One Martini backbone bead per residue (centre of mass of N, CA, C, O) as a GRO file, in nm:
protein
  179
    1MET     BB    1   5.978   6.706  -6.472
    2SER     BB    2   6.056   6.600  -6.188
    3SER     BB    3   6.015   6.707  -5.853
    4LYS     BB    4   6.128   6.443  -5.759
    5PRO     BB    5   6.358   6.271  -5.615
    6ALA     BB    6   6.545   6.005  -5.627
    7PRO     BB    7   6.605   5.738  -5.463
    8ARG     BB    8   6.852   5.616  -5.227
    9GLY     BB    9   6.944   5.318  -5.137
   10ARG     BB   10   6.737   5.220  -4.909
   11ALA     BB   11   6.493   5.370  -5.031
   12ALA     BB   12   6.499   5.217  -5.302
   13ARG     BB   13   6.440   4.936  -5.195
   14LEU     BB   14   6.165   5.011  -5.066
   15ALA     BB   15   6.029   5.127  -5.324
   16ARG     BB   16   6.013   4.848  -5.474
   17LEU     BB   17   5.789   4.720  -5.284
   18ILE     BB   18   5.624   4.952  -5.376
   19PRO     BB   19   5.399   5.044  -5.570
   20ALA     BB   20   5.387   5.300  -5.793
   21GLY     BB   21   5.109   5.247  -5.881
   22ARG     BB   22   4.778   5.176  -5.949
   23ALA     BB   23   4.743   4.868  -5.876
   24ARG     BB   24   4.562   4.590  -5.949
   25ALA     BB   25   4.419   4.357  -5.782
   26ALA     BB   26   4.314   4.047  -5.764
   27ARG     BB   27   3.966   3.979  -5.707
   28THR     BB   28   3.877   3.686  -5.756
   29PRO     BB   29   3.992   3.526  -5.508
   30PHE     BB   30   3.845   3.692  -5.290
   31VAL     BB   31   3.556   3.648  -5.384
   32LEU     BB   32   3.569   3.339  -5.373
   33LEU     BB   33   3.631   3.318  -5.072
   34VAL     BB   34   3.374   3.460  -4.966
   35VAL     BB   35   3.167   3.273  -5.103
   36LEU     BB   36   3.267   3.010  -4.969
   37LEU     BB   37   3.223   3.095  -4.676
   38LEU     BB   38   2.920   3.155  -4.694
   39SER     BB   39   2.832   2.880  -4.805
   40GLY     BB   40   2.946   2.708  -4.572
   41GLY     BB   41   2.782   2.843  -4.347
   42LEU     BB   42   2.499   2.783  -4.459
   43LEU     BB   43   2.535   2.476  -4.477
   44GLY     BB   44   2.594   2.433  -4.175
   45LEU     BB   45   2.323   2.547  -4.073
   46LEU     BB   46   2.144   2.344  -4.221
   47VAL     BB   47   2.255   2.088  -4.086
   48LEU     BB   48   2.204   2.174  -3.794
   49ASN     BB   49   1.897   2.215  -3.821
   50SER     BB   50   1.831   1.924  -3.908
   51ALA     BB   51   1.943   1.783  -3.655
   52LEU     BB   52   1.756   1.928  -3.453
   53SER     BB   53   1.489   1.832  -3.575
   54GLU     BB   54   1.538   1.530  -3.545
   55GLY     BB   55   1.572   1.538  -3.235
   56SER     BB   56   1.288   1.648  -3.181
   57PHE     BB   57   1.132   1.406  -3.296
   58GLU     BB   58   1.254   1.193  -3.110
   59LEU     BB   59   1.164   1.325  -2.846
   60ASP     BB   60   0.861   1.305  -2.900
   61ASP     BB   61   0.851   0.995  -2.924
   62ILE     BB   62   0.965   0.934  -2.643
   63GLN     BB   63   0.749   1.086  -2.483
   64ARG     BB   64   0.511   0.921  -2.586
   65ARG     BB   65   0.613   0.645  -2.485
   66THR     BB   66   0.638   0.724  -2.188
   67LYS     BB   67   0.341   0.788  -2.144
   68SER     BB   68   0.233   0.511  -2.223
   69LEU     BB   69   0.398   0.348  -2.011
   70THR     BB   70   0.290   0.499  -1.764
   71ASP     BB   71  -0.005   0.425  -1.801
   72GLU     BB   72   0.040   0.119  -1.789
   73GLU     BB   73   0.168   0.113  -1.508
   74GLN     BB   74  -0.077   0.233  -1.358
   75ALA     BB   75  -0.277   0.010  -1.436
   76LEU     BB   76  -0.118  -0.222  -1.307
   77GLN     BB   77  -0.114  -0.102  -1.021
   78ARG     BB   78  -0.419  -0.107  -0.986
   79ASP     BB   79  -0.447  -0.413  -1.013
   80ILE     BB   80  -0.267  -0.486  -0.776
   81ASP     BB   81  -0.429  -0.332  -0.562
   82ALA     BB   82  -0.693  -0.491  -0.608
   83TYR     BB   83  -0.567  -0.783  -0.548
   84SER     BB   84  -0.432  -0.682  -0.252
   85ALA     BB   85  -0.677  -0.653  -0.116
   86PRO     BB   86  -0.826  -0.792   0.150
   87ASP     BB   87  -1.102  -0.872   0.017
   88ALA     BB   88  -0.978  -1.006  -0.234
   89LEU     BB   89  -0.809  -1.216  -0.087
   90GLN     BB   90  -1.042  -1.353   0.061
   91ARG     BB   91  -1.209  -1.433  -0.186
   92ARG     BB   92  -0.986  -1.600  -0.328
   93ALA     BB   93  -0.937  -1.798  -0.097
   94ARG     BB   94  -1.225  -1.915  -0.093
   95GLU     BB   95  -1.217  -2.016  -0.390
   96LEU     BB   96  -0.965  -2.214  -0.305
   97GLY     BB   97  -1.050  -2.326   0.002
   98MET     BB   98  -0.982  -2.137   0.216
   99VAL     BB   99  -0.918  -2.074   0.564
  100PRO     BB  100  -0.913  -1.954   0.855
  101GLY     BB  101  -0.706  -1.956   1.102
  102GLY     BB  102  -0.582  -2.004   1.388
  103ASP     BB  103  -0.381  -2.002   1.631
  104PRO     BB  104  -0.066  -1.909   1.663
  105ALA     BB  105   0.276  -2.008   1.646
  106PHE     BB  106   0.608  -1.946   1.777
  107LEU     BB  107   0.950  -1.926   1.704
  108GLY     BB  108   1.229  -1.907   1.856
  109PRO     BB  109   1.573  -1.875   1.837
  110ASP     BB  110   1.602  -2.138   2.040
  111GLY     BB  111   1.324  -2.326   1.961
  112SER     BB  112   1.092  -2.219   2.100
  113VAL     BB  113   0.751  -2.230   2.184
  114LYS     BB  114   0.506  -1.978   2.121
  115GLY     BB  115   0.229  -2.086   2.205
  116VAL     BB  116  -0.092  -2.223   2.091
  117PRO     BB  117  -0.191  -2.419   1.861
  118SER     BB  118  -0.467  -2.408   1.621
  119ALA     BB  119  -0.721  -2.490   1.453
  120ALA     BB  120  -0.954  -2.449   1.248
  121PRO     BB  121  -1.264  -2.391   1.241
  122ARG     BB  122  -1.519  -2.590   1.140
  123SER     BB  123  -1.715  -2.365   1.037
  124ALA     BB  124  -1.520  -2.246   0.819
  125VAL     BB  125  -1.520  -2.495   0.635
  126LEU     BB  126  -1.842  -2.506   0.582
  127THR     BB  127  -1.888  -2.184   0.482
  128GLY     BB  128  -1.769  -2.207   0.226
  129PRO     BB  129  -1.834  -2.202  -0.110
  130ARG     BB  130  -1.606  -2.434  -0.129
  131ALA     BB  131  -1.479  -2.736  -0.093
  132PRO     BB  132  -1.215  -2.905  -0.076
  133GLU     BB  133  -1.115  -3.208  -0.191
  134ALA     BB  134  -0.967  -3.313   0.066
  135LEU     BB  135  -1.221  -3.276   0.258
  136THR     BB  136  -1.438  -3.447   0.092
  137ALA     BB  137  -1.287  -3.718   0.052
  138ALA     BB  138  -1.082  -3.693   0.318
  139PRO     BB  139  -1.056  -3.676   0.630
  140SER     BB  140  -0.852  -3.559   0.866
  141THR     BB  141  -0.652  -3.772   1.113
  142ALA     BB  142  -0.447  -3.595   1.215
  143PRO     BB  143  -0.279  -3.504   1.469
  144ALA     BB  144  -0.193  -3.281   1.671
  145MET     BB  145   0.078  -3.093   1.719
  146PRO     BB  146   0.309  -3.078   1.935
  147SER     BB  147   0.514  -2.846   2.087
  148SER     BB  148   0.668  -3.093   2.224
  149THR     BB  149   0.866  -3.317   2.327
  150PRO     BB  150   0.947  -3.498   2.609
  151THR     BB  151   1.259  -3.384   2.587
  152GLY     BB  152   1.222  -3.062   2.472
  153THR     BB  153   1.212  -3.073   2.180
  154PRO     BB  154   1.126  -2.977   1.894
  155ALA     BB  155   0.898  -3.023   1.670
  156THR     BB  156   0.823  -3.187   1.374
  157PRO     BB  157   0.693  -3.178   1.087
  158ALA     BB  158   0.487  -3.319   0.885
  159ALA     BB  159   0.461  -3.487   0.617
  160THR     BB  160   0.397  -3.407   0.274
  161THR     BB  161   0.152  -3.478   0.020
  162PRO     BB  162   0.027  -3.485  -0.282
  163ALA     BB  163  -0.269  -3.455  -0.406
  164PRO     BB  164  -0.457  -3.501  -0.684
  165GLY     BB  165  -0.558  -3.181  -0.671
  166GLY     BB  166  -0.281  -3.026  -0.543
  167THR     BB  167  -0.295  -3.076  -0.253
  168LEU     BB  168  -0.206  -3.090   0.079
  169ARG     BB  169  -0.122  -3.385   0.268
  170SER     BB  170  -0.090  -3.574   0.521
  171ALA     BB  171   0.098  -3.812   0.624
  172PRO     BB  172   0.099  -4.109   0.740
  173THR     BB  173   0.114  -4.217   1.070
  174THR     BB  174   0.301  -4.398   1.291
  175PRO     BB  175   0.300  -4.547   1.573
  176THR     BB  176   0.474  -4.519   1.868
  177PRO     BB  177   0.615  -4.701   2.090
  178GLY     BB  178   0.543  -4.574   2.420
  179ARG     BB  179   0.306  -4.333   2.392
   0.00000   0.00000   0.00000
């Protein structure tokens, strides 16, 4: 017979909760759970790795496009610098028939004229590579604009009309009686 006495009361109730013999638990659900967790983890890592690789390829493409656009911007900036250089501007202005101007006059904030304006020297007009159409067709006979009218108010510029070649020419002025 058994050398151990049978438990009684509360000990008997607790003893019923603990298996008496070496009962084998079902291992299939546990093994299935572990395999599913490992498979899910590996699949997640594979998806994450693929997403990172795709992002890396997109980053390379964007960097390549950025480099290309930067090179294009620098080439355009070099062109702008070449066209805006003083000698290039002067050469282009002469090709368009422009000549260096005379002495400038400035308007003050109160409307007063500072300085005496003068026309471009006649020799500058004749030495250009080509004379503009307005100068060769009809020489300008407009009088030089006075710095102010006899009443002391600033003078208004003469109206200009486009010439057939697209250049601006002074409109004919009618003499005012009494001047």
